[in-house]
TIKOL-62221 format. One record per atom (N, C-alpha, C): residue in one letter; x, y, z. Coordinates in steps of 0.001 Angstrom, whole numbers, padded with zeros to 6 digits, always signed. Atoms other than C-alpha are relative to their C-alpha. Example, Ala and Ser with C-alpha at 12.3 -4.5 7.8 and 13.67 -1.06 7.14 Angstrom:
2
a+000890-001190+000000
a+012300-004500+007800
a+000900+001200+000000
s-000820-001190-000060
s+013670-001060+007140
s-000770+001090+000730
# end
This chain:
400
m+000938+000114+001070
m+188998+076792+117204
m-000758-001144+000198
l+000877+001087-000122
l+186047+074785+117010
l-000558-000556-001288
v+000392+000597+001214
v+185172+072255+114337
v-000994-001022+000222
t+001265+001015-000131
t+181918+070165+113959
t+000108-000880-001228
l-000102+001049+000986
l+181885+066885+111945
l-001208-000929+000285
q+001048+000862-000194
q+178927+064459+111312
q+000701-001410-000291
s-000419+001361+000228
s+179578+060719+111722
s-001178-000801+000437
g+000988+000865-000332
g+177568+057646+112668
g+000531-001334+000567
l-000316+001274-000624
l+177671+054250+114538
l-001138-000913-000638
v+000920+001027+000488
v+176163+051071+112981
v-000256-001098+001150
q+000298+001088-000857
q+174268+048620+115089
q-001115-000767-000649
f+000873+000931+000783
f+172552+045856+113081
f-000791+000913-001183
l+000704-000446+001110
l+169885+047347+110791
l-000010+001650+000235
h+000278-001459-000210
h+170124+050972+112206
h+001502+000832+000173
a-001277-000823-000141
a+172972+053736+111888
a-000620+001306+000776
t+000505-001107-000859
t+172754+056306+114818
t+001029+001175-000311
p-000699-001213+000450
p+173818+059895+113678
p+000729+000379+001421
i-000843-000385-000921
i+176815+061054+115894
i+000646+001463-000543
t-000547-001292+000274
t+178031+064755+115961
t+001343+000068+000755
v-001344-000113-000526
v+181871+065153+116558
v+000368+001601+000077
e-000442-001430-000311
e+182860+068582+118165
e+001265-000066+000543
v-001365-000043-000524
v+186626+069176+118375
v+000294+001522+000247
s-000553-001485-000301
s+187955+072297+120267
s+001294+000072+000413
i-001325-000104-000391
i+191419+073434+120626
i+000145+001343+000482
t-000317-001242-000656
t+192411+076054+123064
t+001353+000020+000737
r-001345-000073-000563
r+195220+077144+125022
r-000049-000830+001358
g-000054+000954-001032
g+196412+074579+127635
g+000642-001413-000264
i-000490+001272+000364
i+197430+070906+127701
i-000941-001037+000371
k+000825+001145-000261
k+195898+067347+127855
k-001094-000124-001154
y+000954+000470+001047
y+193356+065439+125631
y-001084-000283+000725
f+001052+000630-000545
f+189827+064970+126793
f-001233-000249-001066
i+001138+000579+000744
i+186867+062966+125251
i-001146-000208+000904
v+001176+000131-000927
v+183453+063483+126749
v-001133-000421-000959
g+001249+000340+000606
g+179882+062182+125834
g-000246-001589-000132
l+000207+001415-000414
l+179612+058604+127164
l+000722-000905-001133
a-001008+000908+000883
a+182526+057108+125129
a+000357-001194+000751
d-000522+001059-000847
d+183379+053627+125877
d+001507-000229-000063
t-001368+000105-000103
t+186777+052153+126573
t+000801+000028-001178
a-000743-000015+001397
a+187834+051519+122891
a+000218+001510-000463
l-000056-001395+000445
l+187065+055224+122179
l+000909+000797+000812
k-000868-000717-001011
k+188925+056539+125211
k+001415-000333-000440
e-001399+000441+000178
e+192028+054478+124239
e+000391+000434-001470
s-000186-000275+001395
s+191759+055828+120597
s+000923+001034-000095
k-001054-001094-000012
k+194034+058808+121560
k+001229-000371-000601
q-001309+000361+000518
q+197110+056762+120961
q+000220-000348-001410
r+000080+000431+001642
r+196000+055469+117551
r+000021+001144-000742
i+000268-001242+000834
i+194899+058917+116353
i+001465+000723+000095
y-001264-000757-000108
y+198152+060620+117685
y+001038-000726-000992
t-001087+000444+000858
t+200398+058072+115988
t-000310-000002-001457
a+000464-000088+001497
a+198396+058040+112816
a+000225+001470-000474
i-000371-001360+000358
i+198625+061791+112645
i+001678+000217-000238
k-001360-000071+000282
k+202406+061637+113183
k+000638-000774-001085
n-000519+000622+000951
n+203054+059080+110858
n-000279+000321-001480
t+000299-000553+001294
t+201276+060795+107993
t+000534+001323-000284
q-000676-001305+000129
q+203520+063875+108323
q-000817+001197+000362
f+000812-001063-000555
f+200819+065962+110086
f+000475+000493+001466
h-000363-000629-001325
h+201316+068179+113185
h-001029-000402+000974
w+000912+000193-001228
w+199809+067110+116495
w+000135+001408+000867
p+000056-001149-000681
p+198757+070284+118161
p+000295-000239+001643
g-000492+000170-001508
g+200514+070740+121727
g-000878+000916+000866
q+000899-000889-000616
q+197424+072408+123111
q-001130-001013+000726
r+001080+000793-000570
r+194266+071401+125131
r-000984-000346-001145
i+000934+000412+000957
i+191945+069328+122910
i-001128-000633+000629
t+001356+000607-000566
t+188378+068676+123831
t-000893-000515-000989
i+000770+000663+000804
i+186295+066323+122009
i-001450-000355+000640
n+001245+000217-000413
n+182506+066172+122501
n-000787-000883-000934
l+000792+001023+000938
l+180351+063249+121049
l-001333+000358+000370
a+001427-000165-000309
a+176698+064214+120808
a-000765-000939-000921
p+000583-000373-001147
p+174028+063343+121564
p+000711-000604+001268
t-000647+000353-001193
t+175439+063058+125224
t-000688-001245+000633
t+000697+001246-000557
t+172659+060445+126097
t+000070-001362-000631
t-000135+001245+000776
t+173690+057827+123632
t+001535-000489+000156
r-001427+000571-000266
r+176661+055526+124571
r+000746-000279-001405
k-000827+000002+001166
k+179341+055724+121926
k+000887-001295+000075
f-000690+001199-000063
f+180925+052247+121064
f+000922-000158-001197
g-000825+000254+001107
g+183566+050924+118851
g+001089+000973-000431
t-001096-001015+000446
t+186265+052842+116715
t-000373+000692-001140
l+000366-000623+001479
l+184327+054135+113674
l+000145+001604+000091
l-000021-001583-000235
l+184728+057673+115244
l+001420+000590-000055
e-001462-000642-000108
e+188597+057760+115063
e+000329+000899-001246
l-000286-000940+001060
l+188545+059211+111487
l-000327+001261+000044
p+000596-001526-000195
p+186251+062174+112126
p+000641+000642+001099
i-000679-000655-001250
i+188257+062819+115452
i+001193+000456-000503
a-001314-000493+000533
a+191506+062880+113599
a-000109+001231-001075
l+000361-001163+000936
l+190154+065111+110837
l-000389+001236+000798
g+000323-001174-000865
g+188623+067319+113524
g+001231+000733+000663
v-001225-000721-000705
v+191925+067799+115313
v+000939+000689-001147
l-000742-000643+001076
l+193644+068648+111962
l-000592+001156-000369
a+000837-001086+000608
a+190955+070905+110848
a-000007+001214+001155
a-000040-001001-001110
a+190775+072667+114349
a+001361+000771+000131
s-001351-000522-000047
s+194497+073274+114238
s+000492+000752-001358
g-000298-000706+001320
g+194296+074842+110731
g+000837-000559-000915
q-001011+000815+000974
q+196092+072248+108724
q-000695-000190-001362
f+000740-000036+001426
f+193325+072182+106017
f-001370+000547+000241
p+001223-000805-000044
p+190198+074145+105195
p-001095-000908+000542
t+001104+000571-000609
t+186892+073188+106965
t-001400+000052-000969
d+001015-000332+000798
d+184656+074246+103971
d-000894-001277-000310
r+000835+001104+000437
r+183575+070774+102896
r-000266-000965+001109
l+000048+000979-000805
l+183436+068899+106064
l-001429-000125+000318
k+001266+000166-000486
k+179799+069843+106750
k-000958-000645-001026
d+000854+000558+001123
d+178646+068266+103546
d+000127-001672-000020
y-000232+001412+000099
y+179834+064675+104263
y-000156-000660+001362
l-000179+000856-001153
l+179456+062053+106858
l+001122-000831-000033
i-001324+000568+000029
i+182666+060622+107937
i-000037-001239+001018
a-000197+000932-001050
a+183438+057227+109618
a+001141-000837-000487
g-001112+000995+000191
g+186457+054824+110011
g+000813-000176+001025
t-000883+000304-001088
t+188897+053193+112147
t+001437+000303-000633
l-001381-000273+000377
l+192603+054184+111855
l+000985-000926+000519
g-001167+000766-000296
g+195746+052079+111759
g+001112+000944+000558
l-000918-000937-000405
l+198923+053477+113234
l+000765+000461-001034
d-000609-000651+001144
d+200367+054076+109863
d-000859+000988-000671
g+001029-000928+000658
g+197319+056255+109018
g-000967-000536-000917
a+000758+000620+000930
a+195569+053688+106977
a-001441-000077+000695
v+001339+000041-000576
v+191724+053649+107232
v-000443-001459-000218
v+000382+001462-000183
v+190405+050155+108088
v-001269-000131-000746
p+001236+000083+000681
p+187681+048988+105567
p-001293-000393+000965
i+001256+000310-000941
i+184104+048936+106993
i-000767-001084-000894
e+000936+001065+000710
e+182011+045767+106162
e-001319+000348-000154
q+001523-000411+000034
q+178702+047499+106657
q-000245+001547-000371
p+000199-001352+000304
p+178547+050674+104740
p-001386+000441-000375
y+001332-000281+000454
y+175048+050426+103575
y-000709+001038+000997
q+000792-000621-000900
q+173463+051695+106846
q+000618+001413+000216
l-000591-001419-000017
l+175908+054735+106814
l-000430+000776-001265
v+000373-000656+001347
v+175012+055621+103164
v-001525+000358+000251
e+001405-000280-000327
e+171334+055405+104189
e-000215+001196+000957
l+000030-001009-000932
l+172026+057700+107098
l+000323+001300-000400
a-000422-001068+000561
a+173761+060138+105094
a-001047+000510-001024
r+000919-000412+000709
r+170972+060294+102701
r-001189+000576+000732
r+001020-000654-000818
r+168391+060935+105450
r+000418+001290+000543
l-000405-001233-000622
l+170526+063707+106882
l+000284+001048-001272
g-000194-001026+001081
g+170804+065335+103412
g+001552+000213-000369
k-001573-000205+000439
k+174721+064916+103022
k+000128-000515-001448
k-000312+000479+001386
k+176397+064635+099695
k+000577-001211-000059
g-000761+001442+000043
g+178240+061434+100654
g+000618-000380+001158
v-000559+000728-001062
v+179932+059219+103033
v+001533-000210-000291
v-001355+000232+000075
v+183695+059207+103492
v+000505-001095+000960
l-000175+001085-000716
l+184952+055874+104461
l+000879-000994-000865
n-000639+000903+000689
n+186979+052823+103294
n-000816-001284+000143
t+000929+001066-000255
t+184873+049590+102593
t+000428-000938-001072
y-000152+001270+000958
y+185166+046065+101118
y-001138+000036-001164
s+001189+000310+000784
s+181767+046511+099503
s-000173+001241-000923
a+000122-001148+000910
a+182465+049588+097179
a-000473-000371-001340
q+000203+000445+001292
q+181987+047550+094101
q-001458-000289-000285
y+001404+000354+000355
y+178159+046940+094518
y-000611+001121-000493
t+000589-001081+000664
t+176254+049000+092336
t-001151+000555+000667
y+001075-000772-000715
y+173464+049773+094635
y+000466+001066+000882
l-000633-001021-000774
l+175777+051951+096831
l+000293+001131-000945
n-000316-001172+000828
n+176551+054022+093781
n-001045+000497-000845
d+001181-000533+000631
d+172967+054573+092747
d+000046+001487+000136
r+000016-001420-000019
r+172401+058257+091968
r-001025+000427+000960
q+000942-000313-000878
q+169540+058220+094347
q+000438+000155+001355
n-000659+000019-001107
n+171781+057645+097139
n+001109+000941+000208
a-001198-000830-000308
a+174549+059676+098969
a+001236-000768-000635
a-001004+000675+000455
a+177808+059073+097237
a+001030-000610+000876
l-000937+000922-000988
l+180323+056551+098563
l+001405+000511-000394
c-001261-000532+000177
c+183720+058371+098788
c+000909-000972+000703
a-000852+000882-000692
a+186443+055766+099483
a+001345+000680+000278
v-001250-000608-000410
v+189631+056926+101176
v+000753-001228+000709
r-000846+001122-000691
r+192436+054354+102071
r+000816+000364+001229
s-001040-000359-000956
s+194360+056516+104407
s-000449+001488+000516
l+000254-001332-000686
l+194052+059710+106776
l+000648+001122-001193
k-000465-000876+000917
k+196225+061551+104063
k-000927+000136-001214
e+000816-000217+001094
e+193939+060795+101266
e-001420+000798+000427
a+001036-000834-000398
a+191023+062075+103294
a+000089+001341+000196
v-000296-001350+000055
v+192583+065204+103963
v+000200+000617-001346
h-000195-000409+001267
h+193544+065572+100397
h-001314+000218-000601
f+001382-000058+000592
f+189750+065019+099528
f-000626+001321+000401
f+000620-001078-000545
f+188577+067753+101883
f+000856+001266-000469
q-000707-001142+000555
q+191330+070113+100474
q-000318+000486-001346
t+000159-000293+001428
t+190811+069642+096841
t-001468-000346-000555
g+001429+000577+000635
g+187281+067880+096445
g+000273-001136-000984
q-000307+001083+000930
q+189034+065192+094397
q+000216-001240+000672
l-000227+001349-000683
l+188764+061494+095290
l+001246-000483-000652
p-001087+000776+000556
p+191796+059291+094887
p-000384-000998-000929
a+000483+000742+001121
a+191409+057503+091561
a+000286-001534+000459
a-000269+001282-000388
a+192945+054153+092947
a-000930-000624+000833
a+001088+000546-001062
a+190572+053845+095939
a-001304-000239-000667
n+001199-000047+000307
n+187572+054638+094048
n-000291-000682-001321
a+000233+000898+001192
a+188153+052491+090852
a-001056-001091+000053
a+000878+001074-000029
a+185955+049793+092210
a-001438+000642+000045
l+001375-000589-000015
l+183106+052352+092635
l-000753+000213-001432
r+000624-000210+001310
r+182522+052488+088933
r-000071-001308-000622
p+000313+001243+000620
p+180782+049382+087779
p+000413-000282-001375
p-000415+000175+001358
p+182283+047698+084659
p-001018-000024-001185
q+000939+000246+000960
q+178869+047391+083050
q-001295+000751+000623
s+001148-000728-000500
s+175385+048763+083489
s-000658-000908+001142
p+000702+000818-000799
p+173108+047603+086316
p-000827-001124-000457
l+000778+000931+000546
l+170921+045786+084149
l+000886-001242-000443
g-000889+001083+000530
g+173738+043804+082625
g+000616-000799+001233
l-000350+000775-001059
l+174986+042948+086290
l-001032-000873+000568
w+001125+000807-000596
w+171552+041882+087304
w-000249-001283-000963
g+000125+001111+000830
g+171352+039657+084297
g+001218-001173+000268
q-000945+001020-000271
q+174644+037920+085113
q-000228-000680+001270
e+000299+000573-001318
e+173678+037401+088796
e-001229-000988-000283
r+001065+000956+000174
r+170350+035724+087473
r+000502-001300-000653
a-000544+001131+000808
a+172243+033648+085023
a+000797-000933+000874
a-000879+000915-000889
a+174480+032268+087904
a-000923-001000+000655
f+000979+001017-000687
f+171395+030444+089388
f-000586-000915-001159
g+000673+000847+001059
g+170454+028948+085916
g-001289+000682-000416
c+001241-000454+000488
c+167502+029957+083825
c-001143-001046+000066
f+001218+000844-000126
f+163873+028649+084390
f-000321-000542-001562
s+000418+000568+001474
s+163576+028368+080493
s+001029-001070-000532
e-000813+001004+000329
e+166395+025959+080405
e-000430-001562+000116
v+000637+001107-000297
v+164341+023157+081608
v-001203-000441-000968
a+000881+000379+000899
a+162322+021273+078952
a-001066-001033+000764
g+000868+000909-000574
g+159057+019628+079780
g-000376+000522+001472
q+000358-000435-001238
q+157507+019569+083379
q-000923+001224+000006
r+000782-001028+000205
r+154790+021947+082478
r-000850+000253+001190
p+000730-000229-001176
p+152475+021388+085466
p+000767+000416+001247
l-000841-000283-001045
l+155425+021653+087784
l+000693+001575-000205
k-000394-001378+000148
k+156749+024897+086233
k-001152+001036+000192
r+001144-000812-000230
r+153272+026300+086222
r-000163+000312+001501
a+000231-000136-001420
a+153061+025754+089849
a+001038+000979+000725
l-001030-000871-000339
l+156433+027453+090510
l-000234+001491-000350
e+000241-001221+000378
e+155446+030421+088584
e-001181+000626+000674
v+001136-000498-000694
v+152280+030974+090348
v+000467+000227+001476
a-000620-000095-001358
a+154244+030622+093763
a+001049+001239-000117
a-001014-001231-000018
a+157033+033190+092536
a-000971+001251-000267
a+000891-001317+000328
a+154129+035749+091175
a-000563+000371+001315
g+000821-000409-001217
g+152147+035514+094484
g+000765-000124+001195
g-000715+000147-001135
g+154785+034808+097145
g-000562-001093+000742
h+000598+001063-000765
h+153175+031423+098043
h+000940-001039+000462
h-000748+001279-000365
h+154780+028485+099864
h-000349-000988-000940
a+000136+001064+000850
a+155114+025343+097936
a+000705-001230+000416
l-000632+001276-000424
l+155705+021631+098698
l-000121-000842-001229
l+000074+000880+001257
l+156679+019501+095714
l+000352-001363+000400
i-000091+001441-000446
i+156242+015709+096068
i+000198-000638-001318
g-000158+000645+001229
g+157531+013425+093299
g+001205-001014+000142
p-001193+001014+000116
p+159905+010413+092696
p+001451+000768-000367
p-001395-000477+000306
p+163782+010999+092573
p+000193+000204-001533
g-000522-000082+001374
g+165183+012308+089337
g-000936+000413-000941
v+000911-000434+000891
v+162132+013958+087882
v+000325+001510-000134
g-000370-001496+000175
g+163659+017539+088180
g-000445+000954+001111
k+000401-000840-001054
k+162268+018824+091470
k+000843+001150+000328
t-001067-000718-000435
t+165523+020132+092708
t+000448+001042-001163
m-000529-000908+001025
m+166702+021486+089350
m-000901+001055-000256
l+000958-001143+000257
l+163574+023596+088794
l-000086+000926+001207
c-000075-000876-001205
c+163748+024826+092416
c+001314+000823+000074
d-001256-000590-000044
d+167399+025717+091973
d-000103+001238-000947
r+000284-001265+000921
r+166214+028134+089010
r-001087+000900+000294
l+001187-000842-000358
l+163425+029698+090776
l+000443+001471+000184
p-000401-001332-000022
p+165405+032833+091370
p+000076+000891-001285
s-000020-000684+001369
s+165452+033662+087606
s-001297+000352-000232
i+001347-000489+000268
i+161710+034290+087706
i-000662+000700+001079
l+000285-000821-001029
l+161442+036080+090992
l-000107+001420-000429
p-000053-001198+000223
p+160493+039576+090911
p+001204+000714+000923
p-001275-000516-000862
p+163314+042121+091988
p-000560+000650+001382
i+000160-000452-001214
i+163479+043688+095394
i-000727+001394-000192
n+000509-001220-000122
n+160956+046718+095923
n+000500+000966+000802
p-000469-001174-000809
p+161727+050022+097382
p-000331-000144+001482
y+000525+000216-001576
y+159801+049078+100620
y+000808-001023+000615
e-000756+001058-000614
e+161816+046036+101195
e+001495+000227+000074
a-001383-000240+000200
a+165123+047301+100206
a+000822+000392+001183
p-000773-000283-001410
p+166171+048870+103624
p+000164-001017+000834
w-000163+001070-000902
w+165538+045671+105385
w+000985-000937-000693
i-000836+001061+000577
i+167111+043170+102844
i+001412+000432-000105
h-001552-000292+000168
h+170225+045272+102101
h+000489+000230+001164
g-000440+000055-001256
g+170544+046082+105572
g+000480-001179+000782
l-000361+001371-000510
l+170554+042452+106600
l+001355-000600-000693
h-001285+000684+000753
h+173216+041491+104074
h+001000+000894-000309
a-001083-000949+000185
a+175317+044538+104259
a+001387-000544+000424
s-001139+000594-000575
s+177846+042567+106259
s+000946-000777-001248
g-000751+000611+001055
g+180796+041504+104002
g+000118-001444+000068
t-000191+001512-000297
t+180536+038004+105524
t-001383-000713-000796
s+001189+000655+000703
s+177007+037435+103683
s+000451-000537-001391
e-000402+000783+001314
e+177234+034728+100927
e-001029+000593-001084
m+000811-000425+000882
m+174285+036412+099210
m+000078+001478-000272
q-000037-001250+000391
q+175486+039791+099120
q+000073+000620-001300
p-000123-000690+001326
p+176603+040396+095622
p-001447-000225-000805
s+001261-000044+000594
s+173130+039076+094337
s-001119+000774+000503
v+001071-000868-000643
v+171090+041017+096891
v+000138+001445-000479
f-000193-001397+000619
f+172746+044193+095825
f-000158+000218-001276
q+000448-000115+001360
q+171882+043627+092286
q-001472-000130-000015
n+001345-000166-000061
n+168261+043670+093414
n-000651-001442-000225
l+000638+001286+000011
l+167886+039877+093369
l-000471-000397+001278
r+000390+000431-001136
r+165971+038395+096174
r+000739-001128+000566
p-000693+000837-000608
p+167619+036276+098732
p-000524-001421-000283
f+000329+001676+000171
f+167722+032344+097866
f+000981-000794+000833
l-000783+000959-000742
l+169012+029808+100325
l-000420-001225+000005
k+000335+001412-000126
k+169220+026150+099987
k+000568-000789+001114
r-000475+000747-001121
r+169493+023844+102848
r-000560-001489-000087
s+000447+001504-000062
s+169371+020080+103413
s+000055-000394+001604
p+000076+000392-001375
p+168745+018380+106715
p+001385-000641+000429
p+000751-000526-001190
p+169736+018167+109544
p-000010+001555+000122
l+000012-001484-000247
l+168798+021847+110551
l-000193-000111+001574
t-000067-000134-001332
t+169192+023134+113948
t-000858+001364+000405
k+000742-001237-000477
k+167165+025922+116058
k+000844+001168-000260
r-000814-001212+000079
r+170297+028123+116014
r+000147+000347-001319
q+000046-000204+001318
q+170637+027673+112348
q-001060+000713-000770
l+001100-000677+000470
l+167206+028819+111742
l-000130+001474+000474
l+000324-001297-000789
l+166873+031749+114263
l+001265+000743+000186
g-001073-000848-000452
g+170394+032710+114875
g+000351+000044+001273
s-000472-000260-001496
s+171995+033698+118034
s-000755+000638+000853
l+000982-000781-000818
l+169306+035899+119191
l-001383-000259-000433
p+001259+000306+000642
p+165972+034386+118419
p-001041+001127+000377
e+000884-001314-000309
e+163993+037277+120016
e+000103+001017-000970
i-000295-001031+001010
i+165580+039713+117592
i-000642-000529-001202
s+000642+000183+001197
s+164449+037528+114793
s-001366+000143-000033
g+001359-000267-000131
g+160868+037665+116104
g-000395+001448-000313
k+000340-001522+000115
k+160879+041408+116283
k+000250+000522-001354
v-000329-000357+001376
v+162555+041798+112771
v-001229-000456-000871
i+000919+000581+000936
i+159825+039487+111144
i-001295+000679+000224
q+001199-000933-000420
q+156967+041415+113085
q-000071+001220-000762
q+000051-001319+000646
q+158116+044803+111913
q+000129-000012-001411
f-000012+000130+001580
f+158846+043714+108276
f-001182-000253-000526
r+001274+000294+000393
r+155463+042246+108003
r-001155+001237+000180
k+000939-000941-000318
k+153442+045059+109666
k+000284+001541-000425
a-000229-001581+000302
a+155303+048359+108967
a+000849+000262-001188
l-000792-000051+001134
l+157994+047650+106442
l+000794+001260+000122
v-000706-001095-000473
v+159958+050318+108282
v+001143-000527+000853
p-001035+000623-001089
p+163447+049586+109832
p-000102+000595+001361
f-000013-000481-001294
f+164007+050046+113450
f+000394+001448+000069
d-000479-001509-000393
d+164265+053724+114757
d+000956-000132+001094
t-001013-000047-001170
t+166184+052438+117803
t+001056-001052-000116
p-001078+000987+000122
p+169449+050472+117884
p-000578-001432+000566
v+000357+001384-000439
v+168868+046567+118132
v+001371-000650+000123
t-001214+000766-000223
t+171632+044194+119271
t+000123-000841-001301
a-000185+000765+001311
a+173232+042688+116197
a+000300-001491+000443
p-000354+001475-000152
p+173275+038808+116401
p+001208-000417-000724
k-001137+000624+000674
k+176546+037006+115759
k-000183-000828-001085
v+000348+000909+001193
v+174778+034393+113762
v-001354+000416-000513
l+001281-000688+000625
l+172155+035909+111429
l-001189-000939+000083
g+001187+000947-000043
g+169975+032758+111121
g-000545-000124-001476
d+000493+000214+001415
d+168369+031290+107905
d-001235+000864-000167
v+001297-000664+000089
v+164967+032977+108722
v+000279+001496-000369
l-000248-001426+000146
l+166377+036593+108807
l+000724+000035-001369
a-000851+000018+001264
a+168996+035716+105834
a-001000-000007-001221
t+000887+000141+001132
t+166018+034886+103681
t-001168+000860-000111
l+001237-000920-000090
l+163619+037819+104617
l-000160+000449-001398
g+000306-000496+001282
g+161934+038831+101471
g+000242-000799-001171
g-000487+000902+000937
g+163299+035904+099579
g-000539-001401-000093
v+000516+001485+000202
v+162976+032038+099070
v+000980-000757+000964
y-000756+000866-000842
y+164070+029516+101795
y-000389-001427-000592
f+000286+001204+000599
f+164407+026232+099971
f+000661-001205+000873
i-000414+001012-000998
i+164550+022956+102101
i-000319-001253-000890
d+000108+001329+000721
d+165407+019669+100407
d-000328-001068+000900
e+000222+001023-001010
e+163885+016589+101869
e-000669+000418+001389
i+000551-000616-001163
i+161844+018497+104493
i-000496-001063+000948
h+000649+000929-000744
h+160233+015309+105778
h+000940-000703+001005
t-001076+000776-000851
t+163703+014110+107268
t+000394+000974+001070
t-000264-001034-001161
t+163839+017370+109525
t-000881-000320+001208
s+000807+000411-001053
s+162607+017058+113016
s-001166+000810+000069
a+001235-000604-000270
a+159182+017944+114167
a+000179+001445+000675
r-000175-001278-000625
r+160547+020778+116203
r+000312+001175-000819
i-000441-000899+000969
i+162277+022361+113355
i-001333+000485-000856
r+001180-000228+000771
r+159054+022102+111301
r-001020+001051+000824
d+000770-000938-000987
d+157078+023816+114179
d+000666+001438-000049
i-000760-001243-000020
i+159644+026627+114234
i-000312+000800-001282
l+000223-000709+001289
l+158986+027347+110520
l-001352+000649-000143
l+001495-000410+000179
l+155239+027896+111014
l-000172+001520+000276
q+000205-001386-000074
q+155553+031462+112256
q+000492+000783-001119
p-000304-000798+001133
p+157552+032901+109436
p-001059-000270-001368
m+000926+000286+001053
m+155168+030955+107094
m-001364+000761+000148
n+001314-000695-000334
n+152044+032530+108806
n+000228+001565-000370
e-000222-001436+000244
e+153778+036062+108410
e+000331+000234-001539
y-000324-000143+001211
y+154671+035432+104796
y+001170+001011-000303
t-001119-000939+000066
t+157910+037284+105262
t+001077-000758-000978
q-000771+000577+001136
q+159643+034703+102930
q-000765-001194-000414
q+000619+001192+000540
q+158596+031781+100663
q+000833-001253+000482
l-000530+001323-000390
l+159230+028262+101962
l-000202-000980-001146
i+000221+000973+001032
i+159746+025941+099151
i+000808-001272+000234
s-000591+001286-000618
s+160382+022313+100144
s-000411-001171-001106
i+000210+001098+000884
i+160471+019032+098338
i+000184-001420+000637
m-000145+001355-000548
m+160082+015331+099344
m-000492-001057-000945
n+000558+001218+000771
n+159507+011942+097885
n-001416-000423+000459
p+001305+000400-000344
p+156234+010313+097825
p-000206-001033+000936
c-000032+000968-000926
c+157131+007484+099982
c+001237-000444+000364
h-001317+000274-000440
h+160010+005819+101600
h+000855-000558-001048
c-000742+000305+001037
c+161282+004165+098639
c+000152+000943-001208
g-000033-001122+001261
g+160479+007102+096199
g-000646-000404-001208
n+000716+000433+001328
n+158508+005030+093693
n-001476+000028-000071
f+001489-000014-000057
f+154930+005502+094641
f-000526+001003-001022
g+000571-000703+001185
g+153021+006697+091577
g+000840+000082-001059
h-000788+000028+001100
h+155889+006075+089321
h-000473-000847-001270
h+000599+000776+001019
h+154875+004942+085884
h+000717-001228-000540
q-000784+001018+000415
q+157796+002543+085412
q+000439-000946+001310
r-000535+000716-001070
r+159095+001632+088892
r-001060-000407+000949
e+000952+000505-000919
e+157263-000472+091496
e+000212+000512+001371
c-000082-000326-001242
c+156661+000745+094871
c+000104-001187+000911
r-000225+001151-000887
r+157917-001589+097644
r-000536+000212+001382
c+000254-000353-001191
c+156347+000196+100499
c-001443-000784+000353
t+001180+000571-000546
t+153464-001443+102674
t-000985+001011+000149
a+001029-000878-000179
a+150151+000161+103267
a+000097+000798+001281
s-000114-000743-001268
s+150956+000937+106786
s+001474+000865-000088
s-001216-000906+000311
s+154317+002479+105718
s-000356+001092-000629
l+000490-001292+000729
l+152636+004732+103278
l-000846+000972+000916
s+000730-000744-000870
s+150163+005724+105863
s+000892+000875+001169
g-000945-000737-000989
g+153005+006664+108415
g+000685+001022-000639
y-000800-001038+000702
y+154900+008548+105781
y-000742+001271-000096
k+000828-001188+000189
k+151997+010778+104997
k-000210+000743+001324
r+000183-000657-001171
r+151629+011624+108692
r+001336+000719+000560
l-001242-000621-000346
l+155290+012814+108792
l-000139+001562+000108
l+000371-001323-000137
l+154111+016365+108122
l-001265+000304+000642
s+001243-000249-000900
s+151702+018026+110433
s-000994+000690-000973
g+001237-000521+000795
g+148291+019298+109158
g+000289+001524-000074
a-000438-001551-000101
a+149513+022913+110169
a+000829+000344-001219
l-000901-000346+001056
l+152305+022804+107803
l-000603-000168-001242
l+000630+000336+001133
l+150472+021272+105076
l-001129+001005-000523
e+000899-001087+000413
e+147735+023965+105132
e+000655+001290-000388
r-000594-001069+000356
r+150196+026652+104876
r+000774-000113-001333
# end
């Protein structure tokens, strides 16, 4: 019997559709073809043990598994769950009616448990593009409202191979695994909570010129440099800037949500409530911290985000370290005391500032002692010291 299932592989911002074909015929042995890597070839033992430990029957016949398209190299272990379901369906252990309607992905443990996936967003988007009803997987990120939006494919969480088989037999999801999929309140309420976590712009009394400047910057996506003595409220107002930023628009969503889909992202909860990324840094800063482990990937993402606003059609190597420039794509990068960063770091910031892929908000004191122009404190800096301080930032940075 031949069974066909739809799955996918995630690589950074892109999910590649993979068709899993399982055929069981007379004979012996287990074959997997279609440019599978070593991890997938070794998955036979995990799949066999998971099926036996969940009280299902392993067919003692010739099992041939084809992973299409055959020109694409298959990596990782996300295809173990669809392969196991294909083996069970092809051997007649559950009906195949619902398999064609869902995209399936997951790694199996020896006890039959499905290992949670940290990047379900790309798979949900792939299922939507393919016209599937939903995605069957297990994930840490099931609680985020964006993945449960009615405009997207349904996120069907299963914690084990047995629960996956039960779902395809009855069409009913396990209540315990999917309790997190139902948000406790409306998306608008969650959005308000995330905004409140940053503090509200209206909480700050006075400082009307400074507040007006930040409002204009937030509305138009402009960069801003705030210069003033210590203690006047520069940092306090910038920390509350996310409360007046516009929500993420549909054109930016595939990029921003894709970048922050990993469970390790600090900004994931706020980003998936349509709040723009906001990252605050203080010197010293390094090139790796800004551009991540693959600087050339950062450049490609910035250019395509600016010019096309369409995610990559071909897989791109995922950097192990994302970098602040990509982490704040479409959001705000706030640098405190920017004049203390090195000239090399400030030069690196010029490209994303030119592309306007994120807002750079920075603050600095008016002089070395910080009292220049203060109405009560006296500045102790000399004329030459003031002149040298003003030259710390290049003309190119100030123009932007």
